[in-house]
N, C-alpha and C positions, 0 to 999 in steps of 0.2 A: 504494500500500500504506500502511496506517495506521502512523503512527509515534508513539513516546512523546513527551512534552513536551520532552525533551532532544534530540530528533532521532533517537534510536536506534530500532531495530525492536523490536516486542514479542517476548517470549520465545517465545510460541506460533508466531509467524511464522518465527522463526529455526529452531525445531524442525522446522517443515514444510519449510523450505528444506533443512535437513540431510537429511531423509528423501528429498526429491526428488533430491538429489545422489547418494545411495547407490543409489536405484532406477535412475537414469539409467545408472550404471556397470554395474549388473547386467543391465539390458535390453540394453545395447550388447553385452555379452559373450554373452548368450544368442542374440542375433540372428546371431551368426557360425556357428551350427550350421545345417546344411542338410539337408533331407529330400528325397531324390530319389524322385519318385513315378511317373515315366513316363507322366503323363497326356497329354503331347504325342503319344504313340504310340497313343492310343485309336482304335479303328475298329469299324465294325459288321461284321455277318456271322458265320458259324459257324466259319470257318477261322482259320488263323494268318496273320500278315503279317510278313515279314522287315523289319527296320529299314531305313530308306532308305540308299541308297549300296551299299556292298559287302556289307552284311548282317553284317559282322564287327565293326562299330564303332558305338557310340552315345555321345553326349556330352550331359551335362545338368548345370547348376549348377556348371560348372568341374571336372567329373569325367568320366572316360572309362571305358566298359565295352568290353572287347575280347574277341572269341572267338579264342583262341590256336590252335585246331585249324583247319587250312585248309578242311575240308569241313563245318564247322558254322556255322550262322547264329544270330544273336540275333533273337528274334521275340516277338511278342505275340499273344494270342488275341482274336478279335472278341467284342463284347459279347453276341452271341447264341450264343456257343459254350458247350459244356458245361464248358469249362476257364476260363470267366470267373467269378470269384468276387466280383464287386462292385467291383473296381478293376483297372485295367490294370497288368499285371505283366510283367516280362521273363523270358525263359528262353533257354537255350542248347541248341539241338538242332533238327534238321530232321524229326523224326518217324520217322527210320529206326532208332532204337534204338542208335545209336552214341554214343560219348562226346565230350564237348567241355569245354574249360576256359574259364571266364570270369575275366577279370582286371580289377580296379578300380584306377585310378590317378588322380592329379590331372592336369588338362590341362597345367599349368605344370611338372609334375614334382616339385612340392613335397611336403613331409611332411603327413600328416593323421592324424586319429583316426577309427577306425570304431567307432561307438557301438552301433548295433543294425540289424537287418534283419528284414523280414517274409517268411516262407516258407510256401508251400502246395504240396501235391502236385498233380500233373496227373492227369486222368482218361484215362490212356493204358494200353495193354497193359502188364501187370506193375506197375500202380500199387499203391501201398500205403505203409506206413511207410517213410520215407526217412531215411537218414543222410547228412549233408553235412559235409565237413571244409573249414574255411577256413584257409589258410596265408598269413601276412603276413610281409613283409620290413621290418625296422626301417631307419630312415634311416642309422643308424650301423653297420649290419651286424648279422647274426644274424636269426633267425626265431622266430615263435611260431605256434601253431595252436589251433583250437577246433573241437570236433565237436558238432553239434546233431542231434537226432533228432526228426522230426515225429511227430504222434500218429495220422496216417492218417485223420483226420476231415475231410471236405470236402463242401460242398453248393453246387451251381451257383448263382451269384448272391449267395452269402452271404459277407460280409466275415469272419465268424467262422472261415472256412476257413483264414485266415492266422494263423500264430503269430508272435509277436514274440520274437526271440532277442537278448539283450544280450551284447555282447563285453566281456571283461575283459582289460586289458593290450594292447589293439590301439591303442596310442598312438604317435605319432611314427613312423608307418610310411610307406613310399613305394609299396607295392603290396600287394594281397591277392588271392588267387586261390582258386577252388573248382572242383571237378570235377563235371560234369554226367553222371550215370549213371542207369540204371534202378533204382528208379522215379524218373521225372523230377520236378523241382520247378520252380516259378517264384518269383521274388523281387520284393519291392516295398518302398517306404518305407525306402530305405537311408539311415540317418542318419549323417552325417559332420561333421567339424569340422576346419578347417584348423589344423594344429599350430602354424603361425607366428602365429596370431591371438592373441598375448598382449596384455594391456591396453596401450594407447598411453600415453605419458608424460602426456598431458593427462587421460586417464581416471584414471590413478593419482593425479595431483595432485588431481582432484576428489574422489576417494574419501578421500584423506588429509584434505583440508579438511573434508569432511563428518564424518569420524570425530572430528577435533579439536573441531569445533563442537558435536557431540553430547555429547562428554565434558565440554566446558566448561559446557554448559547443565545437564548432570546434576550437576556439581559445584556450580553456583549453587543448584540446588534443594535440595541436601543441606546447604548451608552454613547454620548457625543465624543467626537474626537477632539483631542486637545490641539490647539493651534500653537505652532512654534513661533515664538516672538522673533521679529526681524532684528538682526544685529546690525548696528550702524558702525 
């Protein structure tokens, strides 16, 4: 890297270094959010396929989905199915029209934030506009809930059939559950964030160093230059 005559780095290089430090901290923080997309469960055919194992449990990206009802399975629809809307999605039900509860938790039992979820109705008997209520349990006790209503629009093979719903206040929770009832829905792109993922000391130190460096450079740019007195 080019240096000034006195061995110091040019101001422009220092500014670039400060920006790089800030960006590295921001990127590290953003990387901790995970989007659970169920692509590992994709399969062909026109029917549904129960998740491997007991059919009551699926794990991805450090998070677990569980069917609490003993007679209900977690399943996905084949890519040639009328219920496939361009992306593999999970649903809780066996097609018999009975209800089931889906529960989301972290595999290690830790707290997390639920940021958003994509929902689409299924082309089953009684399909139509669906209302879904999500209930979360905070790590320190207490609960919160959110109710979302779909628009009823769905087209086979079309990703626009999914609606993205954002959660407010679903932070530092240990579980969230929702009831599967007619009309049935499937869900995809569950965006979560580990609540314990606060900036590490090293990341904080880098951020503070970048902030100090940026302020120092800004101060140097604002400081007026001293005029050299004319010698007679």
